[in-house]
Backbone bond lengths (Angstrom), bond angles and torsions (degrees), N, CA, C in turn:
res aa  C-N    CA-C-N  psi(-1)  N-CA   C-N-CA  omega(-1)  CA-C   N-CA-C  phi
1 M - - - 1.401 - - 1.624 106.43 -
2 L 1.230 114.78 138.31 1.485 117.47 178.92 1.587 109.83 -71.20
3 L 1.353 109.57 141.54 1.410 115.55 176.39 1.466 114.50 -74.76
4 P 1.291 120.02 143.57 1.591 124.63 172.55 1.527 107.23 -62.52
5 P 1.350 112.60 157.62 1.501 115.80 179.02 1.610 109.68 -59.74
6 S 1.185 122.07 -39.77 1.458 117.39 -179.60 1.425 118.91 -64.14
7 R 1.322 116.75 -29.57 1.481 126.67 173.79 1.387 111.55 -69.58
8 L 1.192 121.58 -40.75 1.524 132.52 178.01 1.486 105.29 -62.43
9 F 1.320 115.08 -50.31 1.486 119.56 -175.46 1.508 110.76 -64.93
10 E 1.346 117.33 -31.63 1.520 118.00 -179.07 1.419 110.10 -69.21
11 N 1.404 120.15 -25.83 1.444 120.12 -176.05 1.561 108.65 -93.39
12 H 1.311 123.86 -2.03 1.452 127.89 179.03 1.494 106.73 -128.94
13 R 1.291 117.29 126.36 1.417 120.25 171.82 1.501 109.76 -126.63
14 P 1.367 116.27 72.03 1.401 116.72 -177.52 1.607 111.21 -63.35
15 A 1.329 114.19 155.41 1.500 122.91 179.37 1.715 101.09 -103.93
16 V 1.313 112.81 128.80 1.425 120.11 -176.58 1.562 108.43 -119.96
17 L 1.292 120.93 138.85 1.426 125.22 167.62 1.584 107.70 -104.85
18 V 1.298 111.89 124.88 1.604 121.63 174.65 1.466 109.04 -104.21
19 V 1.351 116.65 115.52 1.358 116.33 173.25 1.543 111.04 -117.68
20 G 1.376 116.32 127.21 1.407 113.59 -178.65 1.618 108.95 171.15
21 D 1.426 111.90 -153.25 1.445 120.33 -172.34 1.522 107.14 -96.64
22 V 1.385 116.51 111.21 1.413 124.46 177.58 1.562 112.46 -86.11
23 M 1.244 112.58 136.57 1.493 115.72 -177.57 1.589 111.48 -134.25
24 C 1.254 112.28 157.91 1.461 122.41 169.67 1.505 107.45 -110.05
25 D 1.359 115.25 115.82 1.468 124.30 173.09 1.535 111.38 -90.87
26 V 1.311 115.70 126.07 1.426 120.71 175.84 1.460 109.26 -115.56
27 Y 1.351 115.17 133.85 1.526 118.83 178.25 1.530 106.74 -123.31
28 L 1.429 114.16 129.32 1.409 124.60 -179.05 1.630 104.21 -111.76
29 W 1.238 118.54 110.00 1.456 116.93 175.90 1.577 109.95 -97.85
30 G 1.285 116.67 140.99 1.464 121.27 -177.79 1.438 114.00 -167.46
31 K 1.265 121.19 -151.06 1.444 133.09 -178.21 1.453 113.82 -145.31
32 V 1.439 109.69 146.54 1.458 116.49 170.70 1.506 111.72 -120.04
33 S 1.312 112.68 115.05 1.511 109.80 -172.23 1.524 106.20 -135.95
34 R 1.360 122.96 5.42 1.458 120.92 178.82 1.585 107.01 -152.81
35 I 1.356 112.23 170.10 1.500 119.79 178.32 1.501 107.98 -109.40
36 S 1.287 113.43 141.21 1.550 116.69 179.87 1.451 113.15 -64.50
37 P 1.387 115.35 142.22 1.449 115.51 173.17 1.372 121.13 -76.77
38 E 1.381 114.12 -9.55 1.484 125.61 179.35 1.500 114.84 -81.44
39 A 1.355 110.46 -30.88 1.644 116.54 -173.83 1.499 99.79 -161.44
40 P 1.382 112.82 156.47 1.493 118.43 175.84 1.583 110.80 -75.10
41 V 1.276 115.72 66.96 1.384 117.80 175.02 1.575 110.78 -134.30
42 P 1.234 118.65 153.29 1.510 122.79 -174.86 1.542 109.49 -73.95
43 I 1.256 118.36 143.45 1.435 122.88 174.50 1.516 112.04 -90.56
44 F 1.326 119.07 123.11 1.472 115.01 175.59 1.476 109.35 -104.55
45 E 1.228 112.13 124.36 1.534 126.63 179.00 1.554 109.61 -95.39
46 S 1.367 107.59 105.78 1.545 114.45 -179.35 1.459 112.60 -75.39
47 V 1.360 122.77 136.60 1.307 124.86 -177.69 1.600 114.63 -124.54
48 E 1.330 110.73 -18.43 1.461 115.98 -178.16 1.567 106.38 -156.87
49 R 1.307 111.42 143.31 1.508 120.06 179.19 1.563 112.07 -127.36
50 K 1.363 119.82 137.34 1.415 122.85 -176.65 1.520 102.57 -143.34
51 Q 1.463 118.37 142.50 1.377 126.08 174.11 1.500 112.39 -120.81
52 A 1.249 117.41 139.51 1.460 125.73 -175.05 1.460 117.37 -137.64
53 L 1.232 125.29 153.11 1.514 127.45 174.47 1.521 105.15 -66.89
54 G 1.321 113.32 131.14 1.417 123.28 169.72 1.449 116.31 -121.75
55 G 1.393 117.25 166.75 1.424 124.30 -173.00 1.468 119.95 52.35
56 A 1.288 122.47 -126.21 1.467 119.88 -178.79 1.619 109.83 -65.26
57 G 1.348 118.81 -21.37 1.442 124.10 178.06 1.448 107.11 -70.44
58 N 1.365 120.06 -35.73 1.433 123.01 -178.81 1.526 107.16 -72.21
59 V 1.282 119.90 -38.48 1.493 125.99 178.64 1.613 103.15 -58.41
60 A 1.274 117.72 -48.64 1.409 118.98 -173.54 1.600 106.83 -70.34
61 A 1.265 119.79 -32.14 1.504 118.57 -179.25 1.676 108.55 -69.44
62 N 1.316 110.33 -40.38 1.568 114.43 174.59 1.465 110.76 -62.54
63 L 1.190 124.80 -37.11 1.499 129.80 -173.72 1.614 100.78 -71.58
64 R 1.342 114.34 -45.95 1.501 117.10 177.86 1.460 113.71 -58.80
65 A 1.305 113.87 -43.27 1.483 117.50 -178.72 1.432 115.39 -66.55
66 L 1.397 117.98 -25.65 1.451 122.92 170.92 1.579 114.91 -83.57
67 G 1.246 115.77 4.06 1.461 125.16 177.46 1.576 118.34 89.01
68 C 1.258 112.83 20.76 1.577 115.57 -175.67 1.534 106.25 -83.69
69 E 1.331 116.92 154.53 1.452 120.83 164.96 1.543 107.59 -84.26
70 V 1.304 124.26 125.73 1.426 124.44 -168.87 1.499 110.83 -123.97
71 Y 1.369 108.80 140.75 1.449 118.35 174.60 1.496 105.02 -123.93
72 L 1.437 116.02 124.68 1.345 118.33 -176.91 1.549 111.04 -112.77
73 L 1.368 117.69 128.16 1.477 121.39 -179.01 1.455 109.07 -120.93
74 G 1.262 125.08 107.43 1.415 132.89 178.34 1.527 111.85 -147.54
75 V 1.400 113.84 -165.55 1.409 114.93 -175.16 1.624 105.04 -137.05
76 V 1.270 113.14 127.12 1.568 118.43 171.14 1.508 114.57 -118.46
77 G 1.275 113.42 163.71 1.480 114.71 176.40 1.559 109.68 -91.10
78 A 1.439 106.58 175.53 1.600 110.30 -178.87 1.630 99.76 -95.65
79 D 1.244 111.79 72.93 1.446 121.66 -176.50 1.542 117.66 -143.08
80 T 1.247 116.04 167.38 1.535 116.01 -177.54 1.479 112.96 -55.98
81 A 1.313 122.58 -41.00 1.387 125.76 176.23 1.537 110.68 -62.27
82 G 1.227 122.36 -36.91 1.387 123.52 177.19 1.539 115.29 -71.84
83 R 1.375 114.37 -33.93 1.487 117.64 171.08 1.466 112.04 -68.08
84 C 1.409 114.90 -34.16 1.492 114.25 178.55 1.497 112.12 -68.79
85 V 1.384 121.65 -37.52 1.330 124.92 172.73 1.569 113.66 -53.80
86 R 1.306 113.39 -52.36 1.513 114.65 172.04 1.466 117.72 -56.56
87 D 1.281 118.70 -38.88 1.446 123.01 179.97 1.546 110.67 -67.99
88 L 1.312 115.02 -34.98 1.504 119.56 -175.21 1.577 109.29 -75.46
89 L 1.309 112.01 -36.56 1.415 121.65 175.34 1.585 110.19 -56.59
90 K 1.316 111.59 -58.18 1.378 117.83 -178.38 1.560 114.20 -59.69
91 Q 1.344 116.19 -31.28 1.462 120.12 176.30 1.473 109.74 -61.96
92 Q 1.341 117.55 -32.74 1.503 121.47 -175.73 1.543 116.59 -101.06
93 G 1.420 108.68 14.35 1.569 115.40 174.54 1.505 110.54 74.93
94 I 1.359 119.27 29.01 1.505 122.33 178.60 1.433 107.83 -116.12
95 S 1.427 121.51 126.50 1.379 121.72 -175.76 1.446 109.28 -75.91
96 D 1.371 112.62 140.05 1.515 119.14 173.82 1.493 114.08 -95.74
97 S 1.421 119.25 12.82 1.360 117.43 -177.03 1.456 116.66 -79.31
98 W 1.333 117.31 -11.37 1.440 120.06 169.60 1.529 119.09 -91.35
99 L 1.272 117.76 4.71 1.440 126.87 173.68 1.624 106.12 -73.71
100 L 1.237 114.90 141.48 1.439 114.84 167.65 1.495 114.50 -106.19
101 E 1.344 117.54 153.41 1.409 120.28 -175.58 1.470 112.17 -113.02
102 D 1.271 119.81 127.68 1.420 126.58 174.57 1.489 114.51 -121.07
103 A 1.412 112.33 91.60 1.402 119.56 -167.07 1.534 116.22 -50.13
104 P 1.272 126.07 -47.57 1.551 124.40 177.98 1.469 110.87 -67.89
105 R 1.275 125.19 -9.96 1.455 127.05 -174.59 1.504 112.43 -94.96
106 P 1.323 115.19 125.21 1.450 115.97 178.83 1.589 112.46 -70.05
107 T 1.203 121.80 138.19 1.488 124.12 168.98 1.501 106.56 -59.59
108 T 1.324 116.13 133.74 1.385 120.46 174.50 1.563 110.32 -63.87
109 E 1.443 120.97 121.24 1.304 123.12 -177.26 1.592 112.66 -134.44
110 K 1.218 118.13 123.06 1.433 115.96 -178.39 1.667 106.48 -118.65
111 T 1.403 111.64 120.29 1.428 120.11 178.98 1.415 113.67 -104.76
112 R 1.285 119.45 119.53 1.436 122.42 178.49 1.510 113.21 -113.41
113 L 1.332 109.82 134.50 1.521 121.53 -178.21 1.475 104.75 -97.68
114 I 1.200 120.86 123.93 1.449 132.11 178.95 1.469 117.02 -120.46
115 A 1.336 117.24 118.18 1.515 118.83 -176.44 1.549 103.36 -135.52
116 H 1.364 113.53 135.41 1.527 119.62 179.42 1.429 111.92 56.92
117 Q 1.410 119.94 39.89 1.573 123.56 -179.60 1.318 112.19 64.92
118 Q 1.351 125.81 23.65 1.368 128.66 178.67 1.536 115.23 -136.43
119 Q 1.425 122.41 132.92 1.434 124.33 176.58 1.457 111.58 -69.37
120 V 1.343 121.00 116.53 1.364 121.28 -175.47 1.589 112.61 -100.11
121 L 1.313 114.64 -22.53 1.459 120.44 -177.42 1.568 108.58 -153.77
122 R 1.425 114.56 152.73 1.503 115.56 166.35 1.440 106.80 -136.54
123 L 1.290 120.51 135.11 1.471 131.06 177.12 1.457 110.30 -113.50
124 D 1.392 113.96 121.86 1.544 120.89 -177.08 1.313 113.44 -105.50
125 Q 1.325 125.04 135.59 1.479 128.72 162.17 1.397 107.79 -118.06
126 E 1.417 119.78 122.96 1.397 118.14 -174.38 1.541 107.60 -166.64
127 S 1.366 113.75 165.30 1.457 117.08 169.32 1.574 105.09 -135.02
128 R 1.313 116.92 134.86 1.459 119.75 178.74 1.613 114.75 -106.95
129 I 1.468 107.23 15.65 1.486 107.76 175.51 1.496 112.98 -69.60
130 S 1.247 118.99 143.47 1.452 127.63 -177.93 1.573 108.18 -58.83
131 L 1.360 119.44 147.64 1.483 119.30 176.71 1.503 108.00 -63.96
132 S 1.278 116.25 145.96 1.556 124.19 171.76 1.495 109.95 -55.85
133 P 1.302 117.88 155.89 1.434 121.04 171.23 1.606 114.03 -54.91
134 V 1.376 115.86 -35.79 1.384 118.58 -173.09 1.520 106.77 -76.85
135 L 1.315 121.21 -29.72 1.500 123.54 177.40 1.600 106.42 -73.23
136 V 1.277 114.68 -40.87 1.592 116.69 -179.59 1.524 106.58 -63.97
137 E 1.201 116.85 -39.13 1.495 117.46 -177.40 1.606 107.61 -68.13
138 R 1.342 117.45 -40.11 1.393 118.90 -178.64 1.761 109.72 -68.49
139 A 1.299 108.43 -34.33 1.527 112.65 174.37 1.490 116.06 -66.67
140 L 1.354 111.48 -39.14 1.592 117.58 -176.44 1.577 102.48 -71.09
141 H 1.384 122.19 -36.47 1.514 121.03 177.25 1.518 106.37 -62.15
142 Q 1.359 122.77 -44.58 1.413 122.05 176.29 1.506 116.86 -56.58
143 I 1.379 113.64 -44.25 1.416 122.25 175.44 1.536 114.15 -56.20
144 D 1.310 116.23 -43.20 1.388 123.41 -175.86 1.590 106.62 -65.35
145 L 1.244 114.16 -34.78 1.593 119.99 178.96 1.505 110.40 -71.96
146 L 1.281 112.66 -35.37 1.558 117.94 -169.09 1.508 112.41 -89.45
147 I 1.294 122.60 -36.21 1.495 126.26 -176.70 1.506 113.28 -47.23
148 P 1.339 117.71 -46.36 1.510 121.75 178.92 1.541 112.52 -62.93
149 K 1.313 115.58 -21.53 1.483 124.58 -175.21 1.522 109.03 -85.75
150 V 1.206 120.91 -14.64 1.606 117.08 -168.07 1.463 111.43 -126.50
151 N 1.351 114.27 162.32 1.459 119.15 -178.91 1.550 111.79 -99.08
152 G 1.367 115.72 -11.45 1.509 115.69 173.78 1.535 105.73 -168.95
153 V 1.366 109.86 172.40 1.502 121.14 -170.88 1.434 109.61 -130.06
154 I 1.360 119.80 137.87 1.415 129.72 172.18 1.535 111.13 -110.38
155 C 1.330 118.99 127.14 1.419 119.67 174.25 1.614 104.10 -109.24
156 S 1.352 115.83 113.00 1.499 120.41 178.85 1.554 106.11 -107.88
157 D 1.417 110.25 100.16 1.355 115.24 -176.10 1.540 111.82 -102.09
158 Y 1.415 120.92 114.05 1.355 124.20 174.46 1.486 112.29 -109.24
159 F 1.415 118.36 18.77 1.492 121.25 168.89 1.657 107.12 68.07
160 K 1.271 118.72 31.56 1.493 122.33 176.79 1.476 114.52 -101.28
161 G 1.391 118.16 7.93 1.487 121.37 170.93 1.479 114.58 104.54
162 V 1.296 116.00 -0.11 1.607 115.78 178.54 1.588 107.00 -91.46
163 C 1.400 121.92 -40.95 1.332 120.21 -170.52 1.685 106.79 -89.78
164 T 1.320 112.75 73.15 1.445 119.11 177.83 1.575 110.26 -87.84
165 P 1.350 114.71 166.23 1.517 113.06 171.22 1.543 111.99 -61.40
166 A 1.315 119.93 -36.18 1.394 119.91 -171.19 1.512 111.52 -73.78
167 L 1.404 119.73 -8.38 1.482 121.94 171.70 1.467 105.53 -109.04
168 L 1.289 130.08 -40.32 1.445 124.49 -175.15 1.455 115.08 -72.19
169 R 1.368 122.12 -33.93 1.422 123.18 178.40 1.577 109.67 -59.93
170 P 1.192 122.88 -53.76 1.566 122.69 176.79 1.516 109.42 -58.95
171 L 1.434 113.06 -47.14 1.465 116.43 179.22 1.478 116.97 -53.37
172 F 1.288 114.24 -44.06 1.581 120.52 179.12 1.473 111.13 -65.24
173 A 1.339 113.94 -44.36 1.518 124.46 -168.65 1.518 103.08 -73.59
174 G 1.322 120.05 -39.59 1.471 120.74 177.23 1.487 111.62 -66.98
175 T 1.318 116.72 -48.47 1.493 121.61 179.47 1.571 114.88 -56.53
176 V 1.330 113.61 -42.78 1.460 126.84 -175.54 1.609 99.74 -66.06
177 A 1.233 116.70 -52.81 1.461 118.74 -172.07 1.456 110.60 -69.35
178 A 1.181 121.19 -16.37 1.580 127.95 179.03 1.577 106.42 -88.95
179 G 1.375 115.85 -12.29 1.437 119.59 -174.69 1.460 118.21 71.25
180 R 1.346 109.45 26.82 1.593 112.66 172.47 1.508 108.15 -103.61
181 P 1.344 114.02 151.66 1.497 123.58 172.63 1.498 108.41 -75.09
182 V 1.313 109.36 144.28 1.499 120.33 171.12 1.431 112.97 -121.60
183 I 1.206 122.03 123.54 1.567 128.40 -179.02 1.459 108.14 -108.78
184 V 1.280 119.70 132.56 1.383 123.48 -179.28 1.671 112.66 -117.47
185 D 1.249 112.34 136.02 1.523 118.33 170.86 1.620 99.43 -113.26
186 P 1.377 114.29 100.58 1.498 117.50 -170.98 1.463 109.79 -89.68
187 N 1.335 106.60 169.38 1.486 118.41 -178.16 1.516 111.84 -160.10
188 V 1.262 119.28 42.79 1.481 128.48 -178.46 1.581 112.83 -136.29
189 R 1.150 118.08 157.67 1.429 123.61 177.03 1.694 109.86 -68.72
190 D 1.331 113.02 -46.34 1.420 113.63 -175.93 1.446 115.34 -100.39
191 F 1.311 112.74 103.68 1.457 121.04 -179.57 1.504 117.68 -64.81
192 S 1.320 118.72 -11.54 1.461 118.68 179.40 1.464 107.03 -68.43
193 L 1.359 127.55 -9.16 1.341 126.30 174.00 1.505 115.79 -62.88
194 Y 1.432 110.28 -22.28 1.577 116.93 -176.57 1.456 107.31 -107.56
195 Q 1.460 117.91 36.40 1.385 116.07 177.58 1.542 111.37 -71.55
196 G 1.325 114.87 126.92 1.523 123.22 -176.97 1.510 113.96 110.65
197 A 1.410 109.41 -2.70 1.498 114.53 179.12 1.540 109.93 -70.21
198 T 1.406 114.63 149.70 1.494 117.82 176.87 1.473 111.83 -80.19
199 A 1.379 119.74 -39.36 1.420 122.18 175.58 1.580 106.38 -155.21
200 L 1.385 108.47 159.16 1.575 115.50 -179.28 1.526 104.77 -124.98
201 T 1.317 117.54 146.92 1.302 120.84 172.77 1.632 121.72 -129.41
202 P 1.376 109.33 61.29 1.455 123.77 179.54 1.464 110.36 -66.14
203 N 1.394 113.05 156.28 1.496 118.38 164.85 1.524 111.32 -94.00
204 L 1.342 112.25 168.53 1.377 117.49 -175.65 1.518 118.78 -50.95
205 A 1.302 114.26 -39.76 1.460 119.22 179.35 1.464 114.99 -69.61
206 E 1.320 116.64 -33.71 1.504 121.76 174.79 1.500 111.05 -64.73
207 V 1.364 114.98 -37.62 1.577 116.72 176.24 1.498 110.05 -65.77
208 E 1.301 114.59 -42.67 1.388 120.52 -175.53 1.721 108.57 -61.72
209 L 1.329 111.26 -41.89 1.478 116.54 -177.63 1.442 107.89 -66.60
210 A 1.443 118.42 -43.74 1.453 125.54 -173.37 1.522 109.35 -69.91
211 T 1.383 118.59 -24.23 1.482 117.12 -177.14 1.570 113.13 -109.83
212 N 1.313 111.70 -3.01 1.521 119.16 -173.10 1.486 115.75 54.90
213 S 1.281 112.38 47.59 1.452 117.96 -177.89 1.466 114.84 -141.36
214 T 1.399 116.63 163.86 1.437 118.55 178.79 1.566 109.69 -105.88
215 L 1.327 120.49 116.60 1.400 121.00 -167.08 1.620 103.73 -107.31
216 D 1.283 111.65 96.69 1.378 117.44 -179.37 1.618 111.39 -122.13
217 T 1.261 117.69 11.24 1.512 123.64 174.25 1.541 105.07 -137.72
218 P 1.489 111.73 154.73 1.455 114.38 172.38 1.417 115.95 -58.51
219 G 1.330 119.35 -35.62 1.464 123.53 177.15 1.466 119.83 -60.42
220 S 1.432 111.39 -44.52 1.443 118.85 173.70 1.454 113.30 -63.99
221 L 1.352 121.34 -38.06 1.423 123.41 179.69 1.563 107.13 -66.60
222 E 1.255 118.40 -45.86 1.510 121.10 178.50 1.422 114.73 -54.95
223 K 1.310 118.66 -38.15 1.476 127.23 -173.36 1.635 105.81 -81.25
224 A 1.308 113.11 -35.83 1.610 114.94 178.76 1.563 106.32 -74.89
225 A 1.258 122.40 -32.72 1.453 122.17 -178.10 1.477 116.01 -62.46
226 A 1.363 114.85 -21.79 1.435 118.69 177.21 1.583 116.19 -66.95
227 V 1.450 108.81 -28.24 1.505 114.66 179.26 1.489 113.00 -60.76
228 P 1.337 121.74 -60.41 1.445 117.84 -177.38 1.513 111.86 -70.21
229 L 1.224 123.18 -22.08 1.407 124.28 172.41 1.518 113.51 -63.58
230 E 1.410 110.70 -42.68 1.545 113.20 177.78 1.457 113.44 -74.23
231 K 1.411 118.89 -33.39 1.412 123.81 179.55 1.490 112.84 -63.32
232 T 1.390 113.82 -36.76 1.532 116.39 -168.99 1.417 110.16 -104.38
233 Q 1.394 116.97 -18.84 1.541 123.35 -169.08 1.575 111.84 58.08
234 A 1.217 113.80 31.29 1.503 122.02 174.34 1.457 110.26 -68.75
235 R 1.307 114.69 146.61 1.603 121.54 171.20 1.402 115.18 -69.62
236 A 1.343 120.52 -31.35 1.569 118.99 179.23 1.553 105.04 -149.94
237 L 1.419 107.46 158.30 1.313 118.94 177.10 1.541 109.02 -133.16
238 L 1.391 127.22 106.49 1.393 132.31 -171.54 1.532 101.41 -100.58
239 V 1.446 116.59 106.68 1.450 117.44 173.12 1.562 113.51 -94.72
240 T 1.234 115.72 122.49 1.421 122.96 172.49 1.519 110.21 -75.40
241 R 1.381 118.41 134.30 1.492 121.75 -171.08 1.535 108.03 -129.96
242 G 1.313 118.24 30.40 1.508 116.17 179.89 1.523 113.17 60.59
243 K 1.312 112.51 -133.65 1.556 122.67 -174.28 1.565 108.03 -68.54
244 D 1.282 118.25 -9.77 1.503 121.64 177.42 1.522 113.54 -93.74
245 G 1.413 115.20 4.04 1.451 116.67 172.17 1.568 106.68 89.74
246 M 1.430 112.29 -142.58 1.439 117.73 -172.92 1.556 107.31 -138.85
247 S 1.251 112.20 160.24 1.508 117.18 174.54 1.547 110.29 -127.05
248 L 1.133 116.76 128.71 1.592 122.47 179.51 1.493 109.22 -107.23
249 F 1.425 109.54 122.21 1.559 115.29 174.50 1.473 107.40 -117.50
250 R 1.391 113.90 126.72 1.488 118.34 -178.46 1.481 102.22 -146.26
251 P 1.269 120.70 79.93 1.502 123.43 173.78 1.592 111.82 -54.06
252 P 1.259 111.52 137.94 1.432 136.89 8.18 1.555 116.24 -88.79
253 E 1.313 117.81 1.53 1.493 123.61 -179.04 1.536 107.99 -63.86
254 A 1.305 113.86 151.84 1.530 121.07 173.32 1.501 109.36 -64.86
255 V 1.226 117.91 148.96 1.524 127.03 177.52 1.490 106.06 -61.73
256 V 1.253 113.65 145.00 1.494 124.05 -179.99 1.569 106.66 -118.95
257 H 1.391 117.46 119.57 1.525 117.17 172.99 1.489 105.06 -100.66
258 I 1.337 114.77 131.04 1.453 118.51 -177.06 1.577 104.44 -114.61
259 P 1.317 119.71 119.23 1.442 123.48 179.40 1.365 113.94 -67.94
260 S 1.404 114.56 151.34 1.545 113.55 179.20 1.407 116.18 -72.06
261 R 1.230 120.54 144.78 1.548 126.25 179.87 1.566 108.71 -99.14
262 T 1.239 119.46 5.51 1.438 122.08 -179.53 1.429 115.62 -68.70
263 R 1.327 121.44 123.45 1.452 121.21 176.34 1.564 111.52 -83.57
264 E 1.365 118.21 -39.91 1.385 125.27 -175.01 1.515 110.42 -150.77
265 V 1.216 122.69 119.15 1.457 127.34 -176.10 1.660 106.04 -85.91
266 F 1.302 117.27 125.22 1.460 118.31 171.07 1.396 110.61 -113.74
267 D 1.415 122.83 -31.95 1.424 125.15 -176.22 1.481 108.03 -161.99
268 S 1.315 118.41 117.64 1.462 125.61 177.44 1.575 113.48 -82.83
269 T 1.363 115.44 -4.60 1.389 116.52 -175.24 1.567 113.57 -62.22
270 G 1.353 112.22 124.76 1.515 113.81 176.18 1.550 112.98 88.42
271 A 1.326 118.29 0.17 1.386 120.29 -176.41 1.561 109.41 -65.07
272 G 1.294 117.31 -36.21 1.443 120.24 176.64 1.513 115.01 -60.43
273 D 1.321 113.42 -37.16 1.496 124.57 172.64 1.483 109.60 -58.65
274 T 1.251 117.23 -47.71 1.435 120.71 -171.51 1.571 105.30 -71.44
275 V 1.371 119.60 -35.82 1.572 121.48 -177.72 1.490 107.46 -62.85
276 V 1.474 118.00 -51.39 1.369 115.73 -170.51 1.550 110.87 -74.94
277 A 1.216 122.02 -24.41 1.518 129.29 168.28 1.539 111.12 -60.31
278 A 1.275 117.47 -61.24 1.477 120.94 -179.83 1.480 113.04 -62.90
279 F 1.174 117.59 -37.23 1.549 124.77 -175.70 1.641 103.98 -64.51
280 T 1.340 112.09 -53.25 1.436 115.85 177.18 1.535 116.63 -59.63
281 M 1.246 115.10 -44.98 1.496 123.17 178.85 1.428 107.04 -58.56
282 A 1.381 122.02 -47.40 1.529 123.42 -174.61 1.513 107.01 -69.83
283 L 1.375 120.39 -37.71 1.501 118.77 171.58 1.424 114.87 -57.72
284 L 1.204 121.13 -46.87 1.450 126.07 -172.12 1.441 109.52 -76.21
285 C 1.390 121.25 -13.86 1.439 127.48 178.03 1.559 109.62 -96.99
286 G 1.320 114.03 0.50 1.443 116.23 165.28 1.590 113.55 104.82
287 F 1.339 114.25 9.41 1.508 120.14 -176.04 1.604 103.70 -83.25
288 S 1.285 118.17 149.11 1.438 121.09 166.79 1.481 117.50 -61.84
289 I 1.313 119.74 163.12 1.457 122.06 -179.64 1.488 110.06 -58.45
290 R 1.365 118.72 -38.60 1.452 121.97 -178.55 1.485 113.84 -65.39
291 E 1.390 112.76 -44.86 1.476 123.91 176.13 1.471 108.91 -60.10
292 A 1.369 118.04 -52.71 1.437 122.19 -179.66 1.582 110.02 -59.14
293 S 1.233 119.29 -36.60 1.504 123.55 172.90 1.603 111.23 -56.83
294 C 1.231 109.51 -48.40 1.615 116.07 -176.61 1.573 106.39 -67.45
295 L 1.334 114.07 -41.66 1.541 109.72 179.80 1.449 112.15 -68.82
296 A 1.365 122.61 -31.35 1.352 129.21 177.80 1.576 110.24 -63.71
297 N 1.252 113.53 -39.51 1.428 122.02 177.33 1.517 114.07 -66.18
298 A 1.337 112.20 -40.14 1.503 119.29 -179.55 1.512 111.72 -72.04
299 A 1.387 117.91 -28.94 1.408 127.45 -178.96 1.554 106.74 -75.76
300 A 1.400 118.58 -42.41 1.338 122.36 175.70 1.562 113.78 -55.97
301 G 1.373 108.81 -45.64 1.526 117.61 179.18 1.504 112.04 -57.13
302 I 1.389 115.06 -31.44 1.482 115.36 -177.39 1.476 108.59 -74.57
303 V 1.346 118.86 -42.99 1.502 118.72 -171.03 1.444 112.24 -79.21
304 V 1.296 124.99 -25.67 1.463 122.67 179.39 1.585 107.08 -79.71
305 G 1.211 115.89 -1.24 1.517 120.04 174.32 1.495 110.37 -97.01
306 K 1.346 118.47 7.50 1.383 127.99 -179.70 1.622 104.93 -118.26
307 I 1.484 112.29 154.64 1.392 118.20 176.09 1.522 108.66 -86.36
308 G 1.310 112.93 134.06 1.512 118.66 173.90 1.551 115.13 75.17
309 T 1.306 116.66 176.43 1.617 117.50 178.14 1.444 111.66 -59.39
310 A 1.341 114.45 123.74 1.468 120.41 -169.41 1.577 110.30 -140.00
311 V 1.284 113.27 170.01 1.427 119.13 178.69 1.455 114.97 -131.68
312 G 1.262 119.90 154.18 1.428 128.11 179.21 1.525 116.52 -104.80
313 T 1.286 123.35 137.08 1.384 123.26 -176.33 1.580 111.27 -103.21
314 P 1.366 114.43 170.04 1.597 115.80 174.52 1.558 108.62 -61.99
315 E 1.316 116.75 -42.38 1.373 115.92 -178.07 1.512 114.86 -60.41
316 E 1.296 114.54 -41.83 1.525 116.52 179.09 1.579 106.66 -64.52
317 L 1.243 119.78 -37.53 1.394 125.06 -173.83 1.601 105.77 -66.00
318 E 1.321 117.46 -44.28 1.334 123.24 -178.79 1.495 112.67 -67.64
319 A 1.331 118.64 -33.47 1.419 117.88 177.02 1.620 112.78 -69.62
320 V 1.327 112.78 -27.61 1.417 118.14 -176.44 1.481 107.80 -79.64
321 L 1.328 121.30 -37.56 1.422 127.29 -167.60 1.567 112.28 -95.53
322 T 1.318 124.88 -20.10 1.487 121.87 -170.10 1.453 105.78 -70.90
323 E 1.336 122.84 -22.92 1.591 114.83 179.91 1.409 110.68 -78.86
324 D 1.383 122.36 -12.29 1.463 121.33 -166.49 1.606 106.84 -135.96
325 D 1.220 121.18 113.04 1.499 119.64 179.80 1.499 110.01 -101.37
326 S 1.329 117.92 15.56 1.516 119.22 -174.72 1.618 106.99 -72.85
327 W 1.273 116.67 -17.49 1.421 117.03 -178.57 1.589 113.96 -70.48
328 R 1.378 117.31 -17.07 1.326 119.50 179.26 1.454 119.14 -80.82
329 D 1.380 122.55 148.97 1.410 124.18 176.11 1.523 109.76 -71.22
């Protein structure tokens, strides 16, 4: 009898290094019921505030929820948001000792105002300036220490200045030389930056941007997928397509279209973080690329059914998948 996903995860506790843009996600829940007398704008009355890990931090949180040992390498500022990130990591059993601090740099913070179950405004605090050579050198030193400790690496690139060529090229070279897979959640136009990646998990808009094309048919997507695969020499490209599910490209195998498992979408925030985390976890637990893709699809369906940045657990995955074994090779 095949073991359910949660049972397999219980027997495998892979260690994963997450490198990328760490963020603090802030949620303000409230209501809008009147217009300001000062200007013709709605008044948002805040009634609840919540903070959560975002970006690479959310990837780390998802991995931890799935039972992984997690090492998070990113950069925060010497500010309130940076201290919040450290506190949130500790609450989830993730060490903050591998984070680098850049005092002049603001910690990336996204504040979302939500009224009547809808996001009405987002306020961003961030810097997209590339890391200084000194910080890159410190990061690469950390990476050299961490790669022997882990089974795989995730690059979570939100284009906030951490995932620069000066950092990624040595990271990928060292990871490949050590025989570890490196999975990338990309966010730039030029996918050649990720040369050496094992697999990539872009969304449809990112593939369109990278290939300068409109992908409105299965044929156009399949043609466009060849571009990042060629530039990176990756084994697989898992394209997330929102309500249309996912498409897995792994030449020379035929493309696999995976339908969405979502019953109702409340918030897609952080779904890509969940995808790359679950996909990597499954690969490191011995699942095939197709099985890992299906598990990632199921995990994404779980988190978009929740409000705000969220994580999925092995138990939730098992509940979704036990009724259907078609995801297995």
